[in-house]
C-alpha positions in Angstrom: -154.1 96.2 -20.9 -156.5 99.2 -19.4 -153.2 100.9 -19.1 -152.6 100.3 -22.6 -155.5 101.8 -23.9 -154.9 104.7 -21.3 -151.7 105.3 -23.1 -152.8 105.1 -26.3 -155.7 107.5 -26.1 -153.7 109.5 -23.9 -150.7 109.7 -27.0 -153.7 110.7 -29.3 -154.7 113.5 -27.3 -150.9 114.7 -27.1 -150.4 114.9 -31.3 -153.9 117.0 -31.0 -152.1 119.1 -28.2 -148.9 119.7 -29.6 -151.3 121.1 -32.9 -153.1 123.1 -30.9 -150.0 124.4 -28.6 -148.4 125.6 -31.8 -151.5 127.6 -33.3 -151.7 129.3 -29.6 -147.8 129.9 -30.4 -148.4 131.6 -33.8 -150.9 133.9 -32.2 -148.9 135.3 -29.4 -149.8 133.3 -27.0 -147.6 130.8 -24.1 -148.0 127.3 -25.9 -148.0 125.9 -22.8 -151.5 127.4 -22.8 -152.8 125.9 -25.3 -151.5 122.5 -24.2 -153.4 122.9 -20.7 -156.4 124.2 -22.5 -156.1 120.9 -24.4 -155.9 118.5 -21.4 -158.8 120.7 -19.8 -161.3 120.0 -23.0 -160.6 116.5 -23.2 -160.5 116.0 -19.1 -163.7 114.4 -17.2 -165.0 118.1 -17.1 -166.0 118.8 -20.9 -165.6 115.8 -23.2 -164.6 113.0 -20.9 -162.2 111.5 -23.5 -159.7 111.2 -20.3 -161.4 110.4 -17.3 -160.2 110.5 -13.6 -159.4 107.1 -13.2 -157.6 107.3 -16.5 -155.7 110.6 -15.3 -154.4 108.5 -12.2 -153.2 105.3 -13.9 -151.3 108.1 -16.6 -149.3 108.8 -13.4 -146.5 107.3 -14.9 -146.0 109.8 -17.8 -146.1 112.8 -14.9 -143.2 111.5 -13.1 -141.4 110.7 -16.4 -141.6 113.7 -17.1 -141.0 115.5 -14.1 -137.6 113.6 -14.0 -136.7 114.9 -17.5 -137.6 119.0 -16.1 -135.7 118.3 -13.5 -132.9 117.6 -15.6 -132.7 120.4 -17.5 -133.3 122.7 -14.6 -129.9 121.1 -13.3 -128.3 121.6 -16.9 -128.9 125.1 -17.3 -126.8 125.9 -14.0 -123.7 126.3 -15.8 -121.2 127.3 -13.5 -118.6 128.8 -16.4 -121.6 131.1 -17.7 -122.6 132.9 -14.6 -119.5 133.1 -12.4 -119.0 136.6 -13.7 -122.1 137.9 -12.3 -122.6 135.7 -9.2 -122.6 138.8 -6.6 -125.9 140.2 -8.7 -126.8 137.0 -8.9 -127.1 136.3 -5.1 -128.0 139.2 -3.5 -131.1 139.3 -6.1 -131.7 135.9 -5.7 -131.5 135.9 -1.7 -133.3 139.0 -1.4 -136.5 138.1 -3.8 -136.7 134.5 -1.8 -136.3 136.4 1.7 -139.2 139.3 1.3 -141.4 138.0 -1.3 -141.8 134.4 0.0 -143.4 135.9 2.6 -145.6 138.2 0.8 -147.0 135.6 -1.1 -147.8 133.5 2.0 -149.4 135.9 4.4 -151.6 136.7 1.0 -152.5 132.8 0.7 -152.8 132.1 4.3 -155.7 135.2 3.9 -157.4 133.5 0.9 -157.7 130.2 2.6 -160.8 131.5 3.9 -162.2 131.7 0.5 -161.1 128.8 -1.1 -163.5 126.1 -1.5 -161.3 123.2 -0.5 -159.8 125.1 2.6 -163.1 126.2 4.2 -162.9 123.6 6.7 -159.3 123.5 7.3 -157.5 124.3 10.9 -155.0 127.4 11.1 -152.6 124.9 11.3 -153.6 123.3 7.7 -154.0 126.5 6.2 -150.7 127.6 7.4 -149.4 124.3 5.4 -150.7 125.5 2.2 -149.4 129.1 2.3 -145.9 127.7 3.1 -146.4 125.0 -0.1 -147.9 127.5 -2.1 -145.8 130.5 -1.6 -142.7 128.0 -2.1 -144.1 127.0 -5.6 -145.6 130.7 -6.7 -141.5 131.8 -6.3 -140.4 129.2 -9.1 -139.4 131.1 -12.3 -139.2 129.5 -16.0 -135.6 129.7 -17.5 -136.7 128.1 -20.9 -139.5 130.7 -21.4 -137.1 133.6 -20.4 -134.7 132.6 -22.8 -137.1 132.1 -25.2 -138.0 136.1 -25.3 -134.1 136.8 -24.5 -133.4 134.7 -28.3 -136.5 136.1 -29.6 -135.2 140.2 -29.4 -131.5 139.3 -29.6 -131.4 141.2 -26.1 -127.2 141.3 -25.0 -126.1 142.7 -22.0 -125.7 143.0 -18.4 -129.2 143.1 -18.0 -130.6 140.0 -19.9 -127.6 138.0 -18.4 -127.8 138.7 -15.0 -131.7 137.9 -14.9 -131.1 134.5 -16.7 -129.0 133.7 -14.1 -131.2 134.8 -11.3 -134.1 132.7 -13.0 -131.9 129.4 -12.9 -130.3 130.0 -9.9 -133.8 130.7 -8.1 -135.3 127.1 -9.8 -132.4 125.6 -7.5 -132.9 127.6 -4.3 -137.1 126.7 -4.6 -136.5 122.9 -5.2 -134.5 122.9 -2.1 -136.5 125.2 -0.1 -139.6 123.0 -1.3 -138.1 120.3 0.1 -137.9 121.9 3.7 -141.1 123.3 3.1 -142.9 120.0 2.4 -140.9 118.1 5.3 -142.8 121.0 7.7 -146.1 120.6 6.0 -145.8 117.2 6.4 -145.7 117.7 10.0 -149.0 120.5 10.4 -151.1 118.4 8.1 -150.5 115.2 9.9 -151.2 116.9 13.4 -147.7 116.0 14.9 -146.7 118.6 17.1 -144.2 121.3 15.3 -140.7 121.4 17.5 -137.1 121.2 16.8 -136.7 117.4 16.5 -137.7 117.0 13.6 -135.0 119.5 12.2 -132.2 116.5 12.0 -134.4 114.2 10.0 -134.8 117.0 7.7 -131.1 117.5 7.4 -130.9 113.8 7.1 -133.5 114.3 4.2 -131.4 116.5 2.5 -128.2 114.9 2.8 -129.7 111.8 1.6 -131.3 113.8 -1.8 -127.3 114.9 -2.4 -126.0 112.0 -2.0 -128.3 110.2 -4.4 -128.2 113.0 -6.6 -124.5 112.3 -7.1 -125.0 108.8 -8.1 -127.9 110.0 -10.3 -125.3 111.6 -11.8 -122.7 108.8 -12.3 -125.0 106.8 -13.7 -126.0 109.5 -16.2 -122.5 109.5 -17.1 -121.9 105.7 -17.3 -125.1 105.6 -20.1 -123.9 108.2 -22.1 -120.2 106.6 -22.1 -122.0 103.5 -23.6 -121.4 102.8 -27.7 -124.8 102.2 -28.4 -127.6 103.4 -30.8 -128.7 107.1 -29.3 -132.0 106.6 -29.0 -131.1 103.6 -26.5 -129.4 106.6 -24.1 -132.4 108.7 -24.9 -134.7 105.6 -23.6 -132.4 105.2 -20.6 -132.8 108.9 -19.7 -136.5 108.8 -19.9 -136.5 105.6 -17.6 -133.4 107.0 -14.9 -136.2 109.7 -14.7 -139.3 107.6 -14.2 -136.9 105.5 -11.6 -135.9 108.5 -9.3 -139.7 109.0 -9.2 -141.0 105.6 -8.4 -137.9 105.5 -5.9 -139.2 108.0 -3.4 -142.0 105.6 -1.9 -139.6 102.8 -2.0 -137.2 104.6 0.3 -140.2 105.6 2.5 -141.1 102.1 2.9 -137.9 101.0 3.0 -136.5 103.2 5.7 -140.1 102.8 8.2 -139.3 99.0 7.4 -136.0 98.8 8.4 -135.2 102.4 10.8 -136.7 103.8 13.8 -137.8 106.8 11.8 -139.1 107.7 8.0 -136.9 109.4 5.5 -138.4 111.3 2.8 -136.5 112.1 -0.5 -137.5 115.0 -2.8 -136.9 113.5 -6.0 -136.9 116.7 -7.8 -134.0 117.6 -6.1 -132.1 114.3 -7.0 -132.8 114.6 -10.4 -131.5 118.4 -10.4 -128.4 117.5 -9.0 -127.9 114.6 -11.7 -128.2 117.2 -14.0 -126.2 119.7 -12.8 -123.3 117.0 -12.1 -123.4 115.9 -15.3 -123.4 119.6 -16.8 -120.4 121.3 -14.8 -118.1 118.0 -13.6 -118.4 115.5 -16.9 -116.8 115.2 -20.4 -120.6 114.5 -21.8 -122.1 118.1 -20.9 -123.0 118.4 -25.0 -124.0 115.3 -25.3 -126.5 115.4 -22.3 -127.8 118.9 -23.3 -128.3 117.2 -26.8 -130.7 114.6 -25.8 -132.5 116.9 -23.7 -133.3 119.2 -26.6 -134.9 116.0 -28.5 -136.8 114.5 -25.6 -137.7 118.0 -24.2 -140.5 118.7 -26.4 -142.4 115.5 -26.2 -142.3 115.3 -22.9 -143.3 119.1 -22.4 -146.7 118.4 -24.5 -147.5 115.1 -22.3 -146.7 116.8 -18.8 -148.4 120.3 -19.8 -151.5 118.1 -21.9 -151.9 115.5 -18.8 -152.1 118.5 -16.3 -154.8 120.2 -18.1 -156.7 116.6 -17.7 -156.5 117.1 -13.8 -157.3 120.7 -13.6 -160.8 121.3 -11.7 -162.8 123.3 -13.8 -165.1 124.5 -11.1 -162.8 125.1 -8.8 -161.1 127.0 -11.4 -164.0 129.2 -11.9 -164.4 129.7 -8.1 -160.7 130.6 -7.5 -160.2 133.0 -10.4 -160.1 136.4 -8.7 -157.9 135.0 -5.9 -155.7 133.9 -8.6 -155.4 136.8 -10.0 -154.8 138.9 -6.1 -152.2 136.4 -5.7 -150.6 137.2 -9.1 -150.6 140.5 -7.8 -149.2 139.6 -4.5 -146.7 138.0 -6.5 -145.7 140.7 -8.5 -145.4 142.9 -5.7 -143.0 141.1 -3.6 -140.6 140.3 -6.3 -140.4 143.7 -7.2 -139.7 145.0 -3.9 -137.3 141.9 -3.7 -135.2 143.1 -6.6 -134.7 146.3 -5.6 -133.2 145.7 -2.7 -131.4 142.7 -3.9 -129.9 145.3 -7.1 -128.8 148.0 -4.3 -127.0 145.4 -2.2 -125.1 144.5 -5.7 -124.4 147.8 -6.0 -126.2 147.6 -10.0 -127.0 150.5 -12.1 -130.6 152.3 -11.5 -131.5 151.1 -15.1 -130.9 147.5 -14.0 -132.9 148.2 -10.5 -136.2 150.2 -12.0 -136.3 147.0 -14.2 -135.4 143.8 -12.5 -138.5 142.6 -11.2 -140.1 142.3 -14.4 -137.9 139.8 -15.9 -138.5 137.7 -12.9 -142.4 137.2 -13.4 -142.4 134.4 -16.0 -143.5 130.8 -14.4 -143.9 127.4 -15.9 -142.3 123.7 -15.9 -141.3 123.6 -12.2 -144.2 125.4 -10.5 -146.4 122.6 -12.0 -144.4 120.1 -11.3 -144.3 121.1 -7.9 -147.9 121.7 -7.8 -148.8 118.2 -9.4 -146.0 116.2 -6.5 -148.1 118.4 -3.9 -151.2 117.0 -5.0 -149.9 113.4 -5.1 -148.0 113.7 -1.9 -150.5 115.0 0.1 -153.9 113.6 -1.1 -156.3 116.4 1.7 -155.1 118.9 -0.9 -155.5 117.4 -4.2 -156.3 118.7 -7.6 -158.0 121.8 -6.2 -154.6 123.1 -4.8 -153.1 122.2 -8.3 -155.6 124.2 -9.8 -155.3 127.0 -7.9 -151.5 127.0 -8.7 -152.5 126.3 -12.3 -154.2 129.3 -13.0 -151.9 131.3 -11.4 -149.0 129.9 -13.7 -151.0 130.2 -16.4 -151.3 134.5 -15.8 -147.7 134.6 -15.2 -146.7 132.5 -18.6 -149.0 135.0 -20.2 -147.9 138.4 -18.4 -144.3 137.4 -17.9 -142.8 136.8 -21.6 -144.9 140.7 -22.4 -142.6 141.9 -19.1 -139.8 141.0 -20.0 -139.9 142.3 -23.1 -140.7 145.5 -22.3 -137.8 145.4 -19.7 -135.2 144.0 -22.5 -136.7 146.9 -24.6 -136.5 150.1 -21.9 -132.8 148.8 -20.9 -131.7 149.0 -24.4 -130.7 145.7 -24.7 -133.3 144.6 -27.0 -131.9 143.9 -30.6 -128.7 145.9 -29.9 -125.1 145.4 -29.5 -123.6 145.2 -25.9 -122.1 148.7 -24.8 -118.8 149.1 -27.1 -119.6 146.6 -29.1 -119.6 147.8 -33.1 -123.2 147.6 -34.7 -124.7 143.9 -34.8 -126.3 144.5 -38.3 -123.8 143.4 -41.3 -123.3 146.2 -44.0 -122.3 145.9 -47.1 -121.2 148.6 -50.3 -121.3 146.4 -53.8 -119.6 148.7 -56.5 -120.8 148.3 -59.7 -124.7 147.3 -61.0 -125.0 144.3 -63.3 -127.3 141.2 -62.7 -124.4 139.5 -61.0 -124.0 142.5 -58.6 -127.7 142.3 -58.0 -128.4 138.5 -57.2 -125.1 139.1 -54.6 -127.0 142.1 -53.0 -130.6 140.0 -52.9 -128.7 137.2 -51.6 -127.0 139.3 -48.7 -130.5 140.9 -47.8 -132.0 137.3 -47.4 -129.2 136.7 -44.9 -129.8 140.0 -42.9 -127.2 142.5 -44.3 -127.9 146.0 -44.7 -126.5 146.6 -48.5 -126.0 149.4 -50.7 -124.9 149.1 -54.6 -123.8 152.2 -56.3 -122.3 152.8 -59.6 -120.6 155.1 -61.6 -122.4 154.9 -64.7 -126.1 156.3 -64.1 -127.3 154.0 -67.7 -126.5 151.1 -65.6 -128.7 152.2 -62.5 -131.4 153.0 -64.7 -131.4 149.9 -67.2 -131.6 147.6 -63.8 -133.6 149.6 -61.5 -135.1 148.1 -58.8 -137.4 148.3 -55.8 -136.1 145.8 -53.4 -132.1 147.1 -53.6 -130.8 149.9 -52.7 -129.0 151.6 -55.7 -127.2 155.0 -55.8 -125.0 157.2 -58.3 -122.1 158.3 -57.6 -120.0 160.3 -60.0 -116.6 158.9 -59.5 -114.5 157.2 -57.1 -113.4 159.4 -54.5 -113.2 160.5 -51.0 -115.8 162.8 -51.6 -118.1 160.8 -53.7 -117.4 158.0 -51.3 -118.1 159.6 -48.3 -121.6 158.8 -48.1 -121.1 155.1 -48.9 -117.7 154.4 -46.5 -118.8 154.6 -42.8 -117.2 153.1 -39.9 -120.3 150.3 -39.7 -119.0 149.3 -43.3 -118.0 145.4 -42.8 -117.3 145.0 -46.3 -116.8 146.0 -50.2 -117.3 144.3 -53.0 -115.9 145.7 -56.0 -117.3 144.7 -59.3 -117.1 147.9 -61.4 -115.7 147.3 -65.2 -112.7 149.5 -64.5 -110.3 147.7 -62.3 -108.2 150.9 -62.0 -111.7 152.7 -60.0 -111.6 149.3 -58.2 -108.4 149.4 -56.5 -109.2 153.3 -56.1 -112.5 152.0 -53.8 -110.3 149.5 -51.9 -107.8 151.8 -51.0 -110.4 154.2 -49.9 -111.9 151.4 -48.1 -108.6 150.2 -46.6 -107.8 153.8 -45.3 -111.7 153.8 -43.5 -110.8 150.4 -41.6 -113.3 148.2 -43.7 -112.5 144.8 -42.7 -113.1 142.9 -45.6 -112.3 143.9 -49.2 -113.3 141.5 -52.0 -112.6 142.4 -55.8 -113.7 140.7 -59.0 -110.7 141.4 -61.7 -110.8 141.4 -65.1 -107.2 141.7 -65.7 -104.7 140.1 -62.9 -101.8 142.6 -63.8 -103.1 144.4 -60.5 -103.0 141.7 -58.3 -100.0 142.6 -56.4 -101.5 145.9 -55.6 -104.5 144.4 -54.3 -103.2 142.1 -52.4 -100.9 145.0 -50.4 -104.8 145.5 -49.2 -105.6 141.9 -48.1 -107.8 141.7 -50.5 -109.7 138.6 -51.5 -109.4 138.6 -55.2 -111.5 136.3 -57.3 -110.4 135.8 -60.9 -113.8 135.0 -63.2 -111.9 132.2 -65.0 -110.2 130.4 -62.4 -113.0 130.8 -60.1 -115.1 128.6 -62.0 -112.1 125.5 -62.3 -111.6 126.0 -58.2 -115.1 125.2 -57.7 -115.7 122.7 -60.4 -112.1 121.2 -58.6 -113.9 121.0 -55.2 -117.0 119.8 -56.5 -115.3 116.8 -57.4 -113.0 116.7 -54.6 -115.6 117.6 -51.8 -119.1 117.6 -53.1 -120.7 118.5 -49.5 -119.1 121.5 -48.8 -119.5 122.6 -52.7 -123.0 122.1 -52.7 -122.9 124.5 -49.3 -121.1 127.1 -51.5 -123.7 126.9 -54.1 -126.5 126.8 -51.4 -127.7 123.6 -52.7 -127.2 122.0 -49.3 -130.9 122.5 -47.3 -129.7 120.9 -44.1 -126.5 123.0 -43.4 -124.7 126.3 -44.0 -121.6 128.0 -43.3 -121.5 131.3 -41.6 -118.8 133.6 -39.7 -119.8 135.2 -36.2 -117.8 137.6 -34.4 -117.6 137.4 -31.2 -119.2 140.0 -29.4 -120.5 138.5 -26.1 -118.2 139.6 -23.2 -119.1 136.6 -21.1 -118.0 134.4 -23.9 -114.2 136.5 -23.6 -111.8 134.0 -22.4 -113.9 130.8 -22.4 -112.3 127.6 -23.5 -113.7 126.3 -27.2 -115.3 122.9 -25.0 -117.3 124.8 -22.8 -119.1 127.4 -25.1 -122.0 125.1 -25.0 -123.2 125.6 -29.0 -126.0 123.4 -30.1 -124.6 119.9 -30.4 -125.0 120.0 -34.5 -122.6 122.9 -34.2 -119.2 122.7 -35.7 -116.6 125.2 -34.9 -113.9 125.1 -38.2 -112.6 128.3 -37.2 -111.1 131.2 -35.4 -109.5 134.1 -36.8 -107.7 136.9 -34.4 -106.4 139.8 -35.6 -105.7 138.4 -39.5 -104.4 135.5 -38.2 -106.0 131.6 -38.5 -106.0 129.4 -35.7 -106.6 126.2 -35.9 -108.9 125.4 -32.7 -109.1 122.7 -30.3 -111.0 122.1 -26.9 -108.5 124.5 -24.8 -108.5 127.8 -27.5 -109.4 130.5 -25.7 -112.4 132.5 -27.2 -111.5 136.4 -27.0 -113.7 139.8 -27.9 -113.8 140.3 -31.7 -112.6 136.9 -32.8 -114.1 136.1 -36.1 -115.2 132.6 -35.6 -116.3 130.1 -38.5 -119.4 127.5 -37.8 -121.1 124.6 -39.8 -124.5 123.7 -38.8 -128.8 123.8 -39.6 -130.0 127.2 -39.7 -132.0 127.1 -36.7 -129.1 126.0 -34.9 -126.9 128.8 -36.4 -129.1 131.6 -35.5 -128.7 129.8 -31.5 -125.3 129.6 -31.7 -125.1 133.6 -33.4 -127.2 134.6 -30.2 -125.2 133.1 -28.3 -121.5 134.3 -29.7 -122.4 137.9 -31.0 -123.6 138.6 -34.7 
């Protein structure tokens, strides 16, 4: 009953923490900082709403959360998306680990003399702190990196390589942590360190790989079940808990029935399970959708409970050391990224700014710190508090550094090299209430619109500050020179004179404008417009067709009329080179986005899972607004 009371109390705290995190995000601070602050304020050092006893009883929330965080880390390592940059990713990741790890470790070992909880420790115990701490502090944050890249709409070799390094680094760190934890266990127990423990370490790692593979198969079996989706979500949460709860069971069972004790790293087991499902099963999309749905609640619970356990007295004493470790970590990443970039033969621009994209930290680092606090009671929450203070600094300054690097490399809000302008441009001919309404609607959808007319009186009568209106004396090459450019994506001819509309479309066609739309008053010129591949809108029949669509397919008609607030249709031009040649089934679009059509060189292709997507393909998507934004960011513009 006491655990139920603690759980309900924490649930109310988590609700408040979520709101605080949203407020932090609105003012430009990381949301996890808000969660940590809410937990710290509610913890035993200030309000004592959640006591130390309660925090200990709520350990199961940590275990569930860490399982999901590891599943997410494994699912982010999607081989088909990183294979094109595997050389650079390998070089940068390897160099950062080899160079930054000892730099952080030496700095941490030196600072242990100044840490209150390590003051009475022996050099061997301080070495264990340095090994564990340096490994944890080298972890990165794929979710934060993805969020910044999406925010500035970045595309290009820098952003894709940095994201690949970020994801790969977390996998390397979790494996490395398993090794360091085994070594630290020997050092902290006072046992002599010899090479004899290496076979047991290899056995632990092999067991983790085997169990991870088994977890992947269990996940596939769960996702195969024809049950309510909420049951599958609950089963995934339960599996995350079982993985961590099973760690102690494996240790106890091995100590009882074997002549030695096994120590399995549960984060590695869960990560491998997520990796197996994402890369070697047909459940990649459904698994990602489940993690996407349960992720926000898990992050709120985990970071809030982490905040509760922060030792504020130690935090106040160690903040100068946290700043020094923040600088040491940045310096190690700086040198490692330079060596890796040179080894991978990357450009000077990439080499100069690579380290700025590898500063951000979040979930994995905090998860490993919490695991150390539980596995090694002699270090406890004091060690976790030191790591958390450094992580918060990295989470605050890391996104700012990455955003600066994306701007300096020229990838922020710009097309990849050689791609066409990613801001849609439309020219509307004819100033009238309908064309003005069309211009405003396109502008709401982030199009850049110019509206022009050969009648100055029309412009004067309907002049508006929110629309770019221009007068042209006639429809001829000289008058249209400043309006039709290589960036023009569409021309909508709505002049009162059909002959003038035809001349405008002929000029646009000769300039290579891909989309021509004309509103005809007299259908006698329809064949001439058809030769230009123009879409003809006949006012008399258009209303009939729309009414027919409303009767036969009211949902699609509602979307066309902007009456369906849940879903929209959008056409995307593929400009991301990493997508070129991928199968539709491998695109990893949001689960609620449906790919309806692929158009290539004017030819419509009915897509299936094995259709290959090419650069400059026009893809029609159906989905929710936020999900469509994510799909557009992944594919092109």
